[in-house]
N, C-alpha and C positions, 0 to 999 in steps of 0.2 A: 290278790291279784294274780297267784296260784291258782282258785279258781276260773277265775278269769280267762285264764290264761288256757285249763281245760278245758273249758268248754267253747274256748277259741280254736282248738285242735278238733277236737272231733265235727264243729260247724265247718275246717273247712275240710278235714280228710269225707269228710261228706258228700260235699260241693267241685273242688280242689280249686274256687271260687282264689283267684289270682291275691283279688285285693283281701279280699281277707287271713288269708296267705299272710300281705304286711302287717293287716293285722295284728294275726298271732307274734311272729317274730317280734315288732316290738311289745309286743305284752310280753313274749316270752325274755325276752334282756333284761325289764325293765325287772319283772320276778327276779333272775339271774340277779342282779344287780343286789336287792331286796335282800334277798338273800342273806349275799355277803354283806352285807352290811352288820342285817342281824348277829351272825356270826361272828363279825369282828368287835363287835358289844356284849356278846356275850361272857368271850372269852379274856378280855377289855375288866369283866362287872368279876368274871370268876382269878384274873391275873389280880387286881386289887385288894380283893376281897382274902387273899390266901393266909394274912398269919392271925381274922378273925376263924375263917371257912378253911381249914385245909383241906378237906375229905372233898367237897365238894370238889374243890384241884387235883387231889390225885385223880379221883371217879373222871373225868372226864378225861385227865390222863390217860390214865390204864387203858378206856376207851377210845384212846387217837393213837393207839401202840400197842393194843392185842394183836399182837402176824402168831398164826400158828403155823408152822410147816411142819409136815409129816411126811417119810418117809417110805414110799413104798407103794403098789407091789412092784418086785424089782423081775426079775427075767433072767434065768439061770444063764451058763454057758452052751445048752441045749434044748432052749427057749422057751424054756417051762413058765413057767408064773409062779412068782411066791412074796406069799402075805406072812408065813409066821418071824415073829419078830427076831424069835433066837435064826433061823435061817436068815432071815435076810444078812443081820448081823453077821454069820458067815462067810457067809457071801460080799459085802463088800468087807470085810480083815480079809477075805479073799485076795481081792480086786488091791487095795490098797499098797499090801505085803507084795504083790508081781508089778505094782508098778516103782516099788522102793527100790531109793539106790542110798548100796553101807558105802560111807567116805571111806574108804585107804590111810592109814597116817605114813603113808608110808611120801605123800610128801614135806608130812611137818617136817621139820627142820631138828635138828638132834643137840642139848647145848654144844656140843664139840665145834659147832659146823658154827655159831654162834662165836667165838673166841678163836677157832684158827687154831682145833687140837689140846686148845689147855685147856683142861677138867680144874686146876687148883683155883680158876676164877669163876664168884659163887653169882646167880643167877640177881640174885638184892642188890646187886653190890653196884649193875650199872647203871650210869648217867651218860639221861640221853638230853643236849643241850638245844637252844635251837636252833646253832646253826650247822650239828649235824645234820639236822634235820631237812635243813635247806640244801646241805651239800647230798644227800642222798636223794632228793627228791628232785631234783634238779635237772 
């Protein structure tokens, strides 16, 4: 079916005949359907035989999930192209450290604020009831 599709494609490109184009499209759709069906059957077969032949399953799985992503080359602030791994790492470090914000601890309440200034209370002795939560979230 695939060979027939390719032959019709070549014939259509040479002649630009609409009837050949329609014939090509019909065969292209049929070929696509058959390829999808064969792929589903192949994947089903691999899944059924996973206990007997796990090597084939994982080989197929790796082939479908093998995504490699690379960084670079990068452009520095002067417009120079950098492709050296160490220099790219330093450039990325500089960028991320420039946009990183340091959280201040000034807004964190102290133990005194929780217990109205009475520091004899220990934090581990705090009891929170559902009624207390309800009143605070009201």
